[in-house]
N, C-alpha and C positions, 0 to 999 in steps of 0.2 A: 829314095831316100836310104836306100840299105846298101851294105858292102858285100862284096864276093864271098859267101861262106867258107868255102876251103882256103882261101889265102888268108882270110882274117882269123879263122881257127889258127892258122901257123903262127900267125903273129901274135896271137895270144898265147898259145903254148910256151912260145918262146920267151915270152915276156914274165910269165910265171914262175917257168923253170930257172931262167937266169936272169933276173931283173937287173942286176948290176951291169952286166954284159951288154944290154940292150941299148948301146951308145946313142940312138937316133932319139931316145927318151931324154937325153941329157942336154941335148944341143939347143941352143936358142932358136926359136922358130921353127921347131921340129916338124916334120912333115906328115908323121902319124898321130893318129889321135883316138886311142884304143878306148877311151872313155865314151866314146859317142854311141856306141851301140846300146850301152847300159842306160845312158840319157834319154835315148829312143824308146826303150823298153819303159822308163818309167812314164814318157809323156803317153805313150800309147795305153798303159795300164789305167792312167789317170782318167783318161778320156772315156774308156769302157765304165769306170766307176760312175763319172758324171751322168751318162747316159742310163746307166741303171737306176740312178737315182731319179730320173725324170719318168722311168716306167713305174717305180714303185713309190712314188710322192714323197721321197725323202726329200728332195729338193725344192718342194713346194712350200706352200705357207706353213704347213703342219710339221714340217721336217725337224724343229726344235735345233738345238746346237749342232747336232751332227750334220743337219742338212745345211745350215749355213756354211759349214767347212765343207761340203762335196758340193755344194751349189756353184763352184768357181773352179771345180777341176778341169774344166774346158781350156784353163790355162795351158794344158799339153798342147794344144794346135800352136800357141805363140812360142812353145819349146821347139816344135817343128820347123816353124817358119825361122826361127834365128839359126838352127843348125844347118838348115838350106842354104840361107844366104852367105854363111859363114864358108861353106865347103865349095859353092859356086863362084862366089865372088874372089876368092883367096887366089886362085891361078891367074886371074886378070890382074890382079893389084901386084902381085909378085911380079909378073912379066912386064909390067909399066914400071916398076922400082929399079929393076934390074936391067932395063934395056933391052928386053929380050921380046921375041915376036908373041904376040897375044896368042890364046888358044883358038883354034879354026874354028870357024862357025858351024860349017857341016857335021863336022863329029859331034860338036857340042849340042846341036838340034837333035841328031840321031839319038844319042845317049839319053837326052831328056823325054823324048817321044817313048822310046822304048821302055824307060823306067816307070811312066807313069801310065801309058794307055792299056798295054796288052792286059795287065791284071785287073783294070779297072772294068775294060769292057768285058771281061768275063764275070766280075761279081756283077755288075748291072745286068747282063744278059740273065744270068741265073736267077737273080733276085726278082727281076720282072717277068720274065717269060717264062722259066720253069716253074718258081715258086709263086707268082702271083703277087708278091707283098710289094710292088711298085706299080704304078700307072704312068706310063710314058706318053701317053696320048696319040696323035697321030704322026705322019712322017716328019713335019714341022718340030713336034715336040721331040721324038726321038732324035732326029738331028742336033738339036741342042744339048741333049743329056749326052750323047755319044761323042760330042766334039767338047764337051766339058764348056759349054758357054750359058748355061741354064741360069746362072744367077744374074743374067742382065734382062731377064724378063718376069714378070712379077708372077705369072701363072706357072712358072717352072722352076723358080727358085729354090722352093722347100720340097719339090719332087726327085723322084728317083731314090739315088741314095742320100739321103739327106747330109750326112757328113762329106759328100762329095763337093760342097761347097768351097772348101779349103784347097782341093784339087784345082777348082777353077781358079783361085787366087794364085796358087803356086805356078800354074800353066802362063798366066799373064805374066808373073815375074820372070819366068826362063824367057820368054820373049822380049822382055824389057832388059833384062841384065845386060846382054852384049852390046845394046846401043848406048846404055849408061856408062859400060866400061869403056866403049869408045871415045865417048864425049870426054870422061875424065883424064884419057890415055894422050889426050890432045895438050895436056899441060906439060910444059918441059921444064928445064932447071935442075937444081939440086935434087937429091932423093928427099931430103927434108921438105922442099918446097912441093914436091910431087905427094907427098905424104899428107901434107896439111890441106892439098886440094881435094884429095880422096874423103879426108875427114870431115871438110866443109860440106862437099856432098851429101855425106851421109847426114850431117846435121839439117841439110835442106829437105832430105827427104822423111827425116824423123818429123820435124816440125810441121812440114806440109800435111802429113798424114793426119795429125792431131788437129789441125785446123779444119781439114775436110772432114773429120768425123763430128768435130764440134758443128759445124755448118749442117751437115744432115741431121743431127738430133736438134738442132735450134728450128730447122725448117720441118720437123715431123715427118721426115720422109722414110718411108719403110723399105725402101731399096738402095743398096748402095754400101751396107757395112762390110760386104764380103768381096768387093772390088779392091784392086790393088790399089787405088789412091787411099783408101781408107785404113789400109795396113802396111804400107810401106814404112812405117815406124819399127815394127818387128824385125823386117828386112834389113832396115838400116842398121840396127844393133848388131845383127849378124855380121853385116858389111863391116862395121867398124871394128869389130873382133878380127876380121879377115886384115884389115888395114895393120892392124897391131902385129898379128902374127907374121904376115908377109914382110913388113919392116924389119923385125926381128931376125927373120931368116936372113934377109939381103944384107944386113948390116952385122950380122952374127952377133949381136948382143942381145942380151935378156931385157924384157920390158921392165921400166922402173916403176915408181910410184905405187899406186893401188894395184897395178897389175902384178907387179912383184908381190904385194901382200897376198893377192888372191893366189897366186901360184904356189907360195911358200904355205899357205893356210887356207886350204879350200873350205875347211869347216867354217871359217869367218863368211865367205862367200854364200855358203848355203844356209847359215844363220840370218844373213841379211835377206837372202830370198824368202825365206820363212817369217821373216818380219813384214815383208812387202805383202806375202799372202794374207797374213794377218789383217794388216790393213786394208786388203780388199774386202775381206769378211766383216769387217766391222765398219766401213765406210757408209753402209746404209743404202748399196745400191739396190733399187726396187726388183722384185720378182719379175723374171722375165714374162711377158705377154698378159701381165695383170697390172702393171704400171709402166709409165714411161719415164727413164731417167731424164734428169737435165743434161744440157751440153755440159757442164762442168763435171757432172758425175760420169759421163760417158768417157770425157777425157781422162780424168783421173784414173778411173779403172783400166784404161787402155795402157796407159802409162805404167801402172802399176804391174799389170801382166808382162809389159816388156821388161820391166826391172826383174821379175821372178824369173823369165826366161834367161835373160842375159846373166843373171848371179847363177843359175843353175849350169848353164852351159861353160862359162869362163874357166873354171878349173879345168875343164878336159881340153883347153887351147894353152893356156900358160902354164909354167911351172914344170917339174920334173914328173912326167907322167907315170911313173912307176913308184911313186912315195904317194903315202897318205891312204888312210883306211878309205876315204870316199872313193878314190879312184880304184883301190882293190875291189871294192863293192860293186862299182859299176862295171869293171871287166871280170865280173864273176862268171862261171859258166850258165848260170840261170838267165841273168838279166843279159848276156851277150846272145843268148839263143833267143830270147824273145825280141830282142833288138834286131837281129838280122832278119826276121819274118814281121816286123812291126807295121810296114805298110799293108801286108796282107790283113792283119789284126785289124787295123784302121778301115779297111775296105769292108770285111765281112761281119764286124762285130755287131752292127744293128740288126743285120738279117738274121744272126744266129740268136740274138736277144729277144727278137720278136718270137721266133718260134718258140725259145724257151719259156718266156712269158706264157704265151698260150697254153703249153704242156703243163708248166707248175701251178697256174692260177688254181686256187681250189673252187670246187664247184659250186655254182652260185646258190644260196639259200634264200628261198622264197620270203620276201619282206625284209630281206636284209642286204646292206651293201657288200658288194663282193670284195673281199680281203685282197691286199694286193701280196704279190709274191717277196719273200724276205730279201731286202737289197744284198745281203751277203751271198745268199744261195744264188741270186740271179748274176752277182757281179763274179763270183767264182765259176759259176757254170758257163757264162759266157766267155770268160778267159780260157778255160779248157778246151771247149770246142772251137773257139774262134782261132787257138793256136795250132789246133790239129788242121783246120781247112786251110790256115794261112802256110803252114809248112808244106802241104800239098801244092799250094798256088807257086811257092818259093821254088821248089825243086822241079817241078813239072812244067812250069810255064817262065816265072821270074827269070831266074839263074839262067836256064838255055838261052833266052833272048837276050839278055845282057851280056854274055860270053860271045853271043854271036855278032852283036854290035861293036864289040871290042875286040874281034879277032885279030885285027891288023895292028894294034895298038901296042907299043913296046911296054914292058913291065915298068914300073916306076921305081924310084931309088929304094934300094934295100930289099928289092924283089916282090913289093907289095903292090897289087893292082886293085885299086879302090874303086867301086861302083857307087856313084854317089844317089 
């Protein structure tokens, strides 16, 4: 999910020092997406705040207005899915539209493996074996957790690192994407026709996922919501953005219509995202684990989550990337730094949060219900300590392994080598 820290830092400094001279930010279908680290940071922080709400009871029935707004901050996972789909699908689409060779499968799989597994294995091992905060079971359970296949069995679906369910979904998408891209690439004809085929494919994936979720909820299934078929709508939105961006790059024209508006006025896109989130908050979605939503509630909430994610990410794809206060904020040093290590924050935050919650919880008073830790204290404390652990993971493990797997790959245009 992350980008190479040293090279991204160089790009960032250049953009701040001489934004007008950063010509690649001015071209249609530009190849650099400097706002993405800031978006990753916001998504990771939202997920930390969401889980802090579950620990402190803020997102429970007695959480009030603040709890109702914090209850759906797990939308950050949807943002990660949209970002991932965009960055991974775009090279395949661009190659097809430009009549170029598609990305090679072996390097693609090697980068995906190194991106996701080493840091995950470390976090899982320390959490389960060193800190004893997770139970992995026998060899069969361990095999499922370490291979990121635990979501396909009821007895392991929520075990290990609970947040790793999304990594299981990501992994299945990594494996699915090259085959889907190959299927789409069989379409010939003009660039416009190929583009339409890709967009039609995105629509099929989007609608199919919502129908799959509706069937799961209508059948009262407890398993399957983390599977790829139930989440391809989110990936399809990122793939849709990838088609728009790749098409603009190949034809060297700026996207028109609503994309032009989003690019010129990113604030409108973010305002629309806020409205979609408001709709989620006020749609009456039942409290998790206490009531079961209807099939229609499940589909509407999922569609709104996708809308929030798409509208947040889109300004980082279309438009002049060196203009607007939103993009300047996303490229700030603080958000950029958090975004670089956001994968580590995601992996470690529940381990850190559990420890902090135990340390900070007031001593129980006989005859009284133990008071929860302050949501603000737990959220901020988890962010600080998770960032420290994530930084160590990034510099000691993630960045070296990513550099190793990319050692024979030439630098990208403009001197930037992006690690997805």
